[in-house]
C-alpha positions in Angstrom: 84.1 121.6 10.1 82.1 119.1 9.3 80.0 118.1 12.4 81.1 114.4 12.9 84.9 115.9 12.8 83.6 118.3 16.2 82.3 115.6 17.6 84.9 113.4 17.3 87.3 116.3 18.3 85.3 116.7 21.5 84.9 113.2 22.6 88.9 112.7 22.4 89.4 116.1 24.5 87.2 114.3 26.6 88.9 111.3 26.9 92.5 113.2 27.6 90.4 115.2 30.6 89.2 112.5 32.3 92.2 110.1 31.5 94.1 112.9 33.2 91.8 113.2 36.0 92.0 109.7 36.9 95.3 109.5 36.6 95.3 112.7 39.2 93.0 110.5 41.7 95.3 107.1 41.4 98.3 109.4 42.0 97.0 110.8 45.3 95.3 107.9 46.8 95.8 106.9 50.1 97.3 110.5 50.9 96.2 113.2 53.1 95.5 116.1 50.6 98.1 118.9 51.3 96.9 121.9 54.2 94.9 118.9 55.8 94.9 119.2 59.9 93.6 117.7 62.8 93.2 120.2 65.5 95.9 122.0 64.6 98.4 119.0 63.6 99.8 119.5 60.2 99.5 116.1 58.2 98.9 117.2 54.5 100.9 115.2 52.2 101.2 111.9 54.7 100.2 108.8 54.1 97.2 107.6 55.7 99.7 105.3 58.3 102.0 108.4 59.1 99.0 110.4 59.4 97.6 108.6 62.2 100.7 107.8 63.8 101.7 112.0 63.9 98.1 112.8 65.0 98.4 110.0 67.9 102.0 111.1 68.5 100.3 114.7 69.3 97.5 113.0 71.3 99.8 111.1 73.9 100.2 113.9 76.4 99.2 113.2 80.2 99.8 116.5 81.4 96.8 118.5 81.8 96.0 122.1 79.5 96.8 125.4 80.7 94.1 127.8 79.8 95.3 131.8 80.3 93.1 134.8 80.1 95.4 137.9 81.3 97.4 137.0 84.2 95.9 134.2 85.3 95.8 130.8 84.7 93.6 127.7 85.0 94.3 123.8 83.9 92.0 121.1 81.9 92.1 117.2 82.5 92.7 116.4 79.5 90.1 113.0 79.4 87.3 115.1 81.2 87.3 117.8 79.2 86.6 115.0 76.2 90.0 115.9 74.7 90.4 112.5 73.0 90.9 112.0 69.8 90.6 108.8 67.2 93.4 109.3 64.9 92.2 107.0 62.3 88.9 108.6 62.0 89.7 111.9 62.1 92.5 110.6 59.2 89.9 109.3 56.9 87.8 112.2 57.5 90.4 114.6 56.0 91.0 111.9 53.2 87.4 111.1 51.6 86.5 109.1 48.3 90.0 109.0 46.0 87.8 109.7 43.3 85.4 112.7 44.3 86.0 115.7 43.1 86.4 117.6 46.2 89.3 114.8 47.4 91.2 115.7 44.2 90.5 119.7 44.1 91.9 119.1 47.7 95.4 117.6 46.6 95.4 119.8 43.3 95.2 123.0 45.3 96.5 122.9 48.8 93.6 125.1 50.3 93.4 122.6 53.5 90.6 121.4 55.7 90.1 119.9 59.0 89.7 116.8 60.1 87.1 115.9 62.9 89.2 115.0 66.0 86.2 113.4 68.0 86.5 116.1 70.9 83.3 115.8 73.3 82.1 119.3 73.0 79.7 119.0 75.7 82.5 117.8 78.0 85.1 120.2 77.0 82.3 123.3 77.3 81.8 122.3 80.9 85.2 122.0 81.5 85.9 125.3 80.5 82.6 126.7 81.6 84.2 125.3 85.3 87.4 127.0 84.7 85.7 130.3 83.7 86.0 130.7 87.6 89.4 130.9 88.3 90.2 133.0 85.1 87.9 135.8 85.8 88.5 138.9 87.3 85.6 140.3 89.0 84.9 144.3 88.4 84.9 145.6 91.7 83.5 149.1 92.8 85.3 151.9 93.8 84.2 153.1 97.2 84.8 154.2 100.6 86.2 152.9 104.2 85.8 154.7 107.0 88.1 154.2 110.3 89.8 155.8 113.2 92.0 158.0 110.8 88.8 159.2 108.3 87.5 158.2 105.3 90.0 156.0 102.7 89.2 156.1 99.3 88.9 152.6 97.7 90.1 152.0 93.6 88.0 150.5 91.0 89.0 147.3 89.6 88.4 146.8 86.0 86.9 142.8 85.9 87.7 140.5 82.9 84.7 137.7 81.9 85.8 134.9 80.1 83.9 134.0 76.9 82.8 130.6 76.9 82.0 130.3 73.4 85.0 131.5 72.0 87.3 129.5 74.6 85.6 126.3 73.4 86.3 127.1 70.0 90.2 128.1 70.5 90.7 125.1 72.7 89.1 122.7 70.4 91.7 124.0 67.5 94.8 123.7 69.5 94.4 121.7 72.1 96.8 119.1 70.0 99.7 121.5 69.1 99.8 123.6 71.7 103.3 123.8 73.8 101.7 126.2 76.3 99.6 128.1 77.7 96.3 128.5 75.6 95.0 132.2 75.4 91.3 132.0 75.4 89.2 135.1 74.5 87.7 137.7 77.3 86.3 140.7 77.8 87.0 143.6 79.9 84.1 144.6 82.7 84.0 147.9 83.5 83.2 148.8 87.6 79.7 150.7 88.1 82.0 153.2 90.7 84.9 154.6 88.7 87.4 156.2 90.2 86.1 160.1 89.4 83.1 159.2 91.9 85.3 158.1 94.6 87.3 161.0 94.3 83.6 163.3 94.1 82.5 161.4 97.0 85.8 161.2 99.5 85.4 165.1 99.3 81.6 165.7 99.5 80.8 162.1 101.7 83.7 160.7 103.7 85.6 164.3 104.5 82.5 165.9 106.3 81.4 162.6 107.7 84.2 161.9 109.7 85.1 166.1 110.3 84.1 166.0 114.3 81.9 164.7 116.7 77.8 164.0 116.1 75.6 165.5 118.6 72.6 163.4 118.9 69.3 164.7 120.9 67.2 162.6 122.6 64.5 164.4 124.6 66.6 167.1 126.7 69.7 165.6 126.7 72.5 166.0 124.0 75.2 163.4 123.8 77.8 164.2 121.6 79.2 160.9 119.9 82.8 161.1 119.1 84.1 159.9 115.6 85.6 156.8 116.8 82.0 155.9 117.7 80.7 157.0 114.9 82.8 155.4 112.2 81.7 151.7 112.8 78.1 152.5 111.8 79.2 154.0 108.3 79.4 152.7 104.8 77.8 154.2 101.4 75.1 153.0 98.7 75.5 153.3 95.1 72.0 155.4 94.0 69.9 154.7 90.5 71.7 157.9 89.4 75.2 156.0 89.6 76.7 158.4 92.6 77.5 157.1 95.9 75.7 158.0 99.2 76.4 158.0 102.6 74.6 155.3 105.0 74.5 154.7 108.6 73.5 151.7 110.6 70.8 153.1 112.6 71.4 149.5 115.2 75.3 150.4 115.2 74.7 154.2 115.9 71.9 153.1 118.8 74.7 150.9 120.2 77.0 153.6 120.6 74.6 156.1 121.6 73.4 153.9 124.8 77.0 153.0 125.5 77.9 156.6 125.9 75.1 157.3 127.8 73.2 154.3 129.3 70.4 156.4 130.9 68.7 157.1 127.5 65.6 155.5 127.4 63.7 152.8 129.3 63.9 149.4 129.4 60.7 147.4 129.1 59.5 144.9 131.8 57.9 141.3 131.1 54.5 140.5 132.2 55.1 137.8 135.3 52.8 135.8 136.6 52.9 135.4 140.3 50.9 134.0 143.5 49.3 136.1 145.4 46.9 134.7 148.0 47.2 131.1 146.8 46.4 132.5 143.6 48.2 132.9 140.3 48.5 136.9 140.1 49.5 138.7 136.2 51.7 141.8 137.0 51.1 143.9 134.0 54.3 144.7 131.2 55.5 148.0 131.1 56.6 148.9 127.8 60.1 150.8 127.6 61.0 153.5 125.5 64.2 153.2 123.2 65.4 155.3 120.0 63.9 154.3 116.6 67.1 152.6 114.7 66.1 153.0 111.1 65.3 156.6 111.6 68.1 157.8 113.6 70.3 155.9 110.9 68.4 158.3 108.2 69.0 161.3 110.2 72.5 160.8 110.6 73.6 160.2 107.1 71.9 163.5 106.5 73.2 165.3 109.1 76.5 164.4 108.3 77.4 165.2 105.1 75.4 168.9 105.8 77.2 171.9 104.7 76.1 174.1 107.5 76.9 172.7 111.0 73.8 173.9 112.5 72.4 171.2 111.0 74.7 168.7 112.8 73.0 168.1 115.2 70.5 164.7 115.0 67.1 164.8 117.0 66.6 161.0 117.8 63.4 159.8 117.4 62.2 157.9 120.1 59.5 154.6 120.0 57.8 152.6 122.3 59.5 149.0 122.8 57.5 146.5 123.7 58.2 143.8 126.4 59.0 140.4 125.4 55.6 138.8 127.3 53.1 141.0 127.2 50.3 141.3 129.5 48.0 140.0 127.3 50.5 136.8 126.2 50.3 136.1 129.7 47.4 136.1 130.5 46.4 133.4 127.1 49.4 131.0 128.7 46.4 129.9 130.5 48.1 129.8 134.2 44.5 130.0 136.5 45.2 126.8 138.9 47.1 124.4 140.6 47.1 121.2 138.5 49.1 119.0 141.2 51.2 119.2 144.5 53.9 116.9 146.4 55.4 116.9 149.5 58.7 115.0 150.7 59.8 114.5 154.4 63.3 116.4 155.4 66.6 114.6 157.4 67.9 115.6 160.2 70.6 117.0 158.4 71.2 121.0 158.2 73.5 121.0 155.5 71.2 118.6 153.3 68.3 121.1 154.0 69.9 123.6 153.0 71.1 122.4 149.8 67.1 121.8 149.3 66.6 125.6 150.4 68.8 126.7 147.7 67.2 124.4 145.5 63.9 125.7 145.6 64.9 129.3 145.5 66.1 128.6 142.4 63.4 126.7 140.9 60.2 128.8 142.6 59.1 131.0 139.6 59.7 129.0 137.0 57.8 129.4 133.9 57.5 126.2 131.6 55.9 127.6 128.0 54.2 125.1 126.1 56.8 123.1 124.2 59.5 123.3 126.0 61.8 121.2 127.9 62.8 121.6 131.7 65.8 120.8 133.0 66.8 120.6 136.5 70.7 120.7 136.3 70.4 123.3 133.7 68.2 125.4 136.3 70.2 124.6 138.9 73.7 124.8 137.7 76.7 123.1 139.0 75.9 123.3 143.3 79.5 124.7 144.4 80.4 126.2 147.6 80.7 129.3 146.1 76.5 129.3 145.5 76.3 128.1 149.2 75.7 124.8 148.9 77.0 122.4 151.4 78.5 118.9 151.6 75.9 116.3 152.4 75.0 112.4 151.6 74.8 111.3 148.1 74.8 107.8 146.3 77.7 107.0 144.3 78.1 103.6 143.1 75.9 101.9 146.0 77.2 103.8 148.6 77.0 107.2 150.2 79.5 109.8 150.3 79.9 113.5 150.7 78.8 115.7 148.2 78.6 119.4 147.5 74.8 119.7 147.2 73.4 116.1 148.6 70.3 116.3 149.0 69.3 117.8 146.0 67.8 115.3 144.6 65.1 115.2 146.9 63.7 118.0 144.8 64.1 116.1 141.4 61.5 113.5 143.5 59.6 116.2 144.2 59.0 117.8 140.6 59.2 114.0 139.5 55.7 113.9 141.0 54.1 117.1 139.9 55.2 115.7 136.2 53.7 112.7 136.9 50.8 113.8 138.0 49.7 116.8 135.8 50.3 114.2 132.9 53.6 116.2 131.3 55.6 114.2 129.0 58.7 112.5 131.0 62.0 113.1 129.0 64.3 111.6 131.0 65.0 110.5 135.0 66.6 107.9 136.6 65.7 106.5 140.2 68.1 106.3 142.8 70.4 103.3 143.0 68.5 101.6 145.7 65.2 102.5 147.9 64.7 105.3 149.8 62.2 105.0 152.0 60.8 108.8 152.5 60.3 108.2 148.4 57.1 106.7 146.9 58.8 103.6 145.3 59.4 103.6 141.7 57.8 107.0 141.5 61.1 109.2 142.2 64.1 110.6 140.8 67.9 111.7 141.1 70.2 114.0 139.5 74.3 114.4 139.6 76.2 117.2 137.7 76.3 117.2 134.5 75.4 113.6 133.7 72.0 112.8 135.4 69.2 114.9 134.8 65.9 115.3 135.5 64.1 116.6 132.4 60.4 117.1 131.2 58.7 118.2 128.2 55.1 120.9 128.5 53.4 118.9 126.0 50.4 120.3 126.9 48.8 123.6 125.4 49.2 126.0 128.3 52.5 127.7 130.6 53.4 125.9 133.8 54.6 127.6 136.6 56.7 126.0 139.3 55.9 126.7 142.9 58.8 125.3 145.3 59.7 126.1 149.3 61.1 124.3 151.8 59.5 124.7 155.8 59.6 121.4 157.5 59.3 119.4 154.6 60.1 119.9 150.6 57.0 121.1 149.0 56.7 121.4 145.4 53.4 122.7 143.3 52.6 123.1 139.4 50.1 126.1 138.4 48.2 125.7 134.8 45.4 124.6 133.0 44.3 121.0 134.2 44.6 118.8 130.8 44.3 115.2 132.4 43.1 113.4 135.8 45.9 110.7 136.5 45.5 107.6 138.5 48.7 106.0 139.5 49.1 102.2 139.7 51.9 100.7 141.6 52.6 96.8 141.2 53.8 94.3 144.1 57.7 93.8 144.6 59.7 91.1 143.0 63.1 89.9 142.3 64.2 90.4 146.0 67.8 91.1 146.7 69.5 90.8 150.0 72.0 93.5 151.4 75.6 92.4 153.0 77.2 93.9 155.6 80.4 96.2 154.9 83.0 97.2 156.7 85.1 100.4 155.6 87.8 101.8 158.2 89.1 104.5 155.9 88.4 108.4 156.5 85.5 109.4 155.2 83.2 106.8 155.4 79.6 107.7 155.3 77.6 104.6 157.6 74.7 103.6 155.9 71.4 100.7 157.1 71.0 97.9 155.5 67.9 97.5 153.0 66.8 94.4 150.7 66.2 95.6 146.6 63.5 94.7 144.7 61.9 95.6 140.9 58.5 97.4 141.3 56.5 98.7 138.2 54.2 102.4 138.6 51.8 103.4 136.0 49.6 106.1 135.1 46.1 106.4 133.3 45.6 109.1 132.0 41.8 110.2 132.3 39.5 113.1 130.0 36.0 113.2 131.2 36.3 109.9 133.0 37.3 108.2 129.7 40.6 106.5 129.5 42.8 107.9 126.8 46.2 106.7 127.0 48.7 104.5 130.0 52.1 104.7 130.8 54.8 102.1 132.9 57.7 102.7 134.3 59.7 100.0 135.8 62.5 100.3 138.7 65.3 97.8 139.6 66.7 98.8 142.9 69.7 97.2 144.4 70.1 96.1 147.5 71.4 99.0 150.3 73.9 97.4 151.9 75.2 97.9 155.6 78.1 100.0 155.8 80.0 100.0 159.1 82.9 102.4 159.3 85.3 100.7 160.8 87.4 97.5 160.8 85.8 94.2 160.6 86.1 92.7 164.4 88.9 90.3 164.9 90.7 92.0 161.9 94.4 92.7 162.3 94.7 96.5 161.7 97.6 97.0 159.1 100.7 98.4 160.8 101.4 101.8 159.6 105.1 102.7 158.8 106.2 104.2 162.1 105.3 100.6 163.5 108.0 98.1 164.2 107.0 94.5 163.6 105.9 92.4 166.2 108.9 90.5 167.9 
């Protein structure tokens, strides 16, 4: 055939093919290719509007999405998980350009393609990761428990771990069409200790360990600990060889040993700082003797599983137990000289004086370490008759009343003046409501359980030893290393207040004398090597002490009692 005719024939065939291609493209224009879907929603063969409506209808679900792994479930909030679809964009992504060969091919073959649903993958991953905690089942090793009934086996548990990447893919593809829980992929997690190892441990560890008493030898004495005393200390651990081994809590076993035989060992004695011959003296510390709990536990773990009964006895290793305050530590505290002393006079009230004697005995010998805060209420506790305290006058609401422990504020005042002149930090003190002449004005303190306290902090580098005693006066001295030279100052009185007279016929009335009220400011100047380092002031306001006469006001008619007939 002539070349010209061949060319004409081929051109005609190409024209026919092109016409067929264009006809197919035009026929399917505006339609989703067969097999097309968005997150599992089939929209193949639908026109664009219908496809968009179908996707939107599937996405209009408010209920949380449920994930399932085995018998566990977890829910996802769709919005939080980024499961929000742009239907128009997803369908448009499926349709593609009408004349594009891939689009025509999809229409002809119906192979199917997936439209981008617009899921926020980062949010979905975060949500699935959060749900993993509820879906996972942790593997649990087998083991032993110990109780009064002996050793009991603990069965191992096979765990499950959700595959986050796989779960994200599954949810991404199915979230629009899911009508129930979406099963997400997971893998089994095997425990390290299996049932056969538990069975071995029961026979080789649990049974012998709880078969009878544990003899423990301490020095020349042997103590037989019953099973019930031993089992609280027992446990197991997994060795590098994959086998369970017995462990014994040495501290618990040691406690059981001392409970069974308290005379074992010797308690340590702290160093003490005492006053002897008018000077501080250190009474040396004494080391104690105790059982080495760590070594005891290790020895018991071996003895309890021994096959030979002769080796079941544990020889308890002993060790030195240091006191909390050693001799060297006591020396380093710097208690070497009297840094201050103050004395206040007593009243004639015997019960009040006895209260102060009790307080002095309680406070005496108190050691306040550097940085510690002293609280008089904490040291004395509540003043009660059970402690020997007596009712004595105390101030309440500007009036004298009877109260157990009345007068203890004199101890507070005497201590406060030592705090003042040693140069220690005043944390909290409260002066008396009205001025009491036996105390230095503006430089005194009161206490009342539990609200009103005397607190000071040892802000020096040295410990402070408090010495307190009562003879015909109240004495308090502080012993430490001198840090400051303190100079006291006092202003003139001001803002005077006049007292009034009160007549009180009620039972329990306590009479009091009249004294005027006033304001006063005291201060202390801190000096070191003759130079002023800092100053501090305390402003005190005293109310007037009213005169109280226990009885009716002269000329006042007494109120008739219920049994007194009215006057005729």
